C-alpha positions in Angstrom: 30.5 28.6 332.9 32.3 30.6 330.5 33.7 27.0 329.1 30.4 26.0 328.9 29.1 28.6 327.2 31.6 28.9 324.8 31.3 24.6 324.6 27.7 25.2 323.9 28.0 28.2 321.4 30.1 26.0 319.4 28.0 23.4 319.2 25.7 25.6 317.9 27.8 26.8 315.3 28.9 23.2 313.9 25.5 21.8 314.3 23.5 24.5 312.8 26.6 25.6 310.2 26.3 21.9 308.8 23.0 21.4 308.5 22.6 22.8 305.1 25.1 19.9 303.7 23.5 17.4 305.4 20.4 18.8 303.6 22.3 18.1 300.5 22.9 14.6 301.3 19.5 13.8 302.3 17.5 15.0 299.3 19.9 13.1 296.8 17.8 10.2 297.2 15.0 10.9 299.8 12.2 13.3 298.2 12.8 16.7 299.6 9.3 17.2 301.3 9.0 13.7 302.7 12.6 14.2 304.2 11.9 17.2 305.8 8.6 16.0 307.2 9.6 13.1 308.5 12.7 15.1 310.6 10.2 17.5 311.9 7.8 14.8 313.0 10.7 12.6 315.0 12.0 15.8 316.6 8.8 17.3 317.1 7.8 14.4 318.6 10.5 13.6 321.2 10.8 17.2 322.2 6.9 18.0 322.6 6.8 14.5 324.5 10.1 15.3 326.8 8.6 19.0 327.7 5.3 17.2 328.6 7.0 14.6 330.7 9.2 17.2 332.3 5.6 19.1 333.7 5.1 21.5 330.8 1.3 22.7 331.0 -1.4 21.1 328.1 -0.9 23.6 325.2 -3.6 25.6 324.8 -6.1 25.8 321.8 -5.1 29.0 320.8 -1.3 28.5 321.4 -1.9 25.2 319.2 -2.9 27.2 316.5 -0.2 30.0 316.9 1.9 27.2 316.8 0.7 25.8 313.5 1.2 29.2 312.1 4.8 29.8 312.7 5.2 26.2 312.2 4.2 26.2 308.6 5.6 29.4 307.8 8.9 28.2 309.2 9.2 24.7 308.3 6.4 24.7 305.6 7.7 27.7 303.6 11.2 28.7 304.9 12.4 24.8 305.2 10.4 23.7 302.7 11.7 26.0 300.1 15.7 25.0 301.1 15.1 21.4 301.1 13.8 21.7 297.9 16.1 24.5 296.3 19.3 22.2 297.6 18.5 19.9 294.7 19.0 22.5 292.1 21.8 24.7 294.4 24.9 24.4 296.4 24.6 23.9 300.1 26.8 26.8 301.0 24.9 29.2 298.6 21.9 28.2 300.0 23.1 29.1 303.6 24.1 32.2 302.5 20.9 33.2 301.0 18.5 32.5 303.6 21.2 33.8 305.8 19.9 37.2 304.7 16.3 36.7 306.3 17.1 39.6 308.6 17.5 42.0 306.0 13.5 40.7 304.8 12.6 41.3 308.3 13.4 44.8 308.5 11.2 45.4 305.6 8.4 43.7 306.5 8.6 45.1 310.1 8.9 48.4 308.3 6.0 48.3 305.7 3.5 46.5 308.2 1.1 48.6 310.2 2.3 49.6 313.5 5.6 48.1 312.3 9.3 49.4 313.5 11.3 51.9 310.9 14.8 51.4 310.9 17.2 53.8 312.0 20.2 54.7 309.9 22.4 51.4 311.0 19.7 49.0 310.5 18.5 50.7 307.2 22.7 50.8 305.5 22.8 47.0 307.0 20.1 46.6 304.6 21.1 48.2 301.6 24.4 46.6 301.9 22.6 43.3 302.5 21.0 43.4 298.9 24.3 44.5 297.4 26.0 41.3 298.3 22.9 39.1 297.5 23.0 41.3 294.1 27.0 40.6 293.9 25.7 36.5 294.4 23.4 35.6 292.4 23.8 38.6 289.6 25.0 38.1 286.0 28.3 37.0 285.8 29.3 39.9 283.5 29.4 41.9 286.9 32.4 40.3 288.6 33.5 37.6 286.2 32.7 33.5 285.4 32.8 31.0 288.3 29.5 30.5 289.9 26.7 29.1 287.9 23.2 29.2 289.9 20.0 27.7 289.2 17.8 30.6 288.7 14.6 29.0 289.9 16.6 27.2 292.8 17.5 30.9 293.9 14.0 32.1 293.9 12.6 29.6 295.8 15.5 30.3 298.3 14.4 34.0 298.3 10.7 33.4 299.0 11.9 30.7 301.7 13.3 33.9 303.4 10.6 36.2 302.9 8.3 33.4 304.4 10.9 32.6 307.2 11.1 36.4 308.0 7.4 36.6 308.3 6.9 33.9 310.4 9.4 35.3 312.5 7.8 38.5 312.9 4.5 37.1 313.5 5.8 34.9 316.2 7.1 37.6 318.2 3.4 38.5 319.4 1.9 35.0 319.0 0.3 33.1 322.5 3.0 30.5 322.5 3.7 28.2 325.4 6.3 29.7 327.9 8.8 26.7 327.5 10.7 27.5 324.1 11.4 23.9 323.4 7.5 22.8 323.8 6.7 25.6 321.5 9.4 24.9 318.7 7.9 21.1 319.4 4.6 21.8 318.6 5.9 24.0 315.6 8.1 20.7 314.2 4.4 18.8 314.3 2.8 21.3 312.8 5.2 22.0 310.2 5.7 18.1 309.5 2.1 17.7 308.8 2.5 20.6 306.3 5.6 18.7 304.5 4.0 15.7 304.4 0.7 17.2 302.9 3.0 19.0 300.3 5.1 16.1 299.3 1.8 14.1 298.8 0.4 16.7 296.3 3.8 16.5 294.3 3.9 13.2 294.0 6.9 12.3 296.3 5.2 9.0 297.6 5.3 7.3 294.2 8.8 8.4 293.9 9.9 7.3 297.6 12.1 4.0 296.8 13.6 2.9 300.2 15.9 0.2 298.4 17.4 2.7 296.4 18.0 5.4 299.7 21.7 6.1 299.7 23.6 5.2 303.0 24.7 9.4 303.4 21.2 10.3 302.9 20.1 8.6 305.9 23.2 9.7 308.1 22.0 13.1 306.5 18.6 12.9 307.9 19.7 11.1 311.6 22.3 14.1 311.4 19.2 16.6 311.1 17.2 15.0 313.4 19.9 14.5 316.2 22.4 17.3 316.0 19.9 20.0 313.8 17.3 19.7 315.8 18.0 17.7 319.2 21.4 19.3 320.1 21.3 22.5 318.4 18.1 23.4 319.9 18.7 22.1 323.7 22.5 24.3 323.3 20.5 26.9 322.0 18.0 27.7 324.4 20.0 27.2 327.4 22.4 29.9 326.1 19.6 32.3 325.7 19.5 31.9 329.5 22.8 32.1 330.3 24.4 34.2 328.1 24.4 37.7 326.8 22.0 37.8 323.6 24.8 39.6 321.5 27.1 36.5 322.0 24.4 34.2 321.2 23.5 36.2 318.2 27.0 35.4 316.6 26.0 32.3 315.3 23.9 34.2 312.2 27.6 35.5 311.2 29.2 32.0 311.7 27.0 29.5 310.4 27.0 30.5 306.7 30.6 30.5 306.3 30.6 27.2 308.2 28.3 26.0 305.6 30.5 27.3 302.6 33.3 26.0 304.1 32.1 22.4 305.0 30.1 22.5 301.6 33.5 22.4 299.7 35.2 20.2 301.6 33.0 17.6 301.8 31.4 18.0 298.8 33.4 19.8 296.2 31.0 23.0 296.0 32.7 25.6 294.4 34.6 28.3 296.3 35.1 31.1 294.1 36.5 34.8 295.1 33.1 36.3 294.0 31.1 34.0 296.9 33.7 34.6 299.4 33.4 38.6 298.9 29.6 37.9 298.7 29.5 36.2 301.8 31.5 39.0 303.7 29.3 41.4 302.0 26.5 39.8 303.8 27.5 38.5 307.2 28.6 42.2 307.5 25.1 43.7 306.7 23.2 41.2 309.1 25.9 42.2 312.0 25.1 45.8 311.0 21.7 45.1 311.3 21.5 43.4 314.6 23.8 46.3 316.3 21.7 49.1 315.0 18.0 47.0 316.1 20.0 46.6 319.4 20.6 50.1 320.1 16.7 50.9 319.1 14.8 48.4 320.5 13.8 46.8 323.9 13.7 43.5 324.7 11.1 41.9 322.3 8.4 39.1 323.8 9.6 36.2 324.1 9.4 33.9 321.1 9.9 30.2 319.9 11.6 30.6 316.6 13.7 28.7 314.7 16.6 30.6 313.5 17.3 30.0 310.1 15.5 28.4 307.3 18.4 25.4 307.2 19.5 25.9 310.6 17.1 23.6 312.4 
């Protein structure tokens, strides 16, 4: 059992840590919203059909409404922002910025009516995390040259993180199916519909040239469907049932680091001391937040939440 747990955990590390690079390759020659819409349409249809054939009950109208809200916030707002921003921002930096979503979850949860106030450990993690973000995206005069970031792309990634955090918090108490994979399939189908609509409104159909799609963009899209969505989710949901939650949660610390090093290795993305220091600060902050929340919260209601804007 221990061997299988670690194999599944490594699969999650690799599958979700590499999705950011796959997104970068996919959007090189495929319009981003249409790419993501097709990805989630295929993956969502497979998950939904599989679980219905396996005997999961037909979702109710309320469950469809909840899954649609979660899917639009997570996949249209969160992942949609990531795929668009990766046209302008390196995949490793995108992974690191959206990996800070737990910081925004703590803030939003603290500010909303009836939300949970952070303890000193969680609050310290939020402060450290935002210092790490400032180090990453702040003026180069602070820490020297080496990173040239696109301001619009960074702002879109921060907005994607906020929308992701909002959807994740909403999903905690939303009426969703008891089957995590069925609910995830529903969210993907709803998110894909929103992405196709946004792609239509932004004129992406006119920019889609099938003959001009590069092979590595097609391979990137195929990888996102198979490993990012199907393999990653199958391993993740199995781990949630059989492995300790703190062990499963380590993906949040490992995946951004994998994304940074894969981006450097396979796409020649910059790997500077400033980026590495910011990565260590932000990852440490997320670990501090998760540890602090684990000490003060009872187990949350079962949710169907995609782990992070790019890790799906």
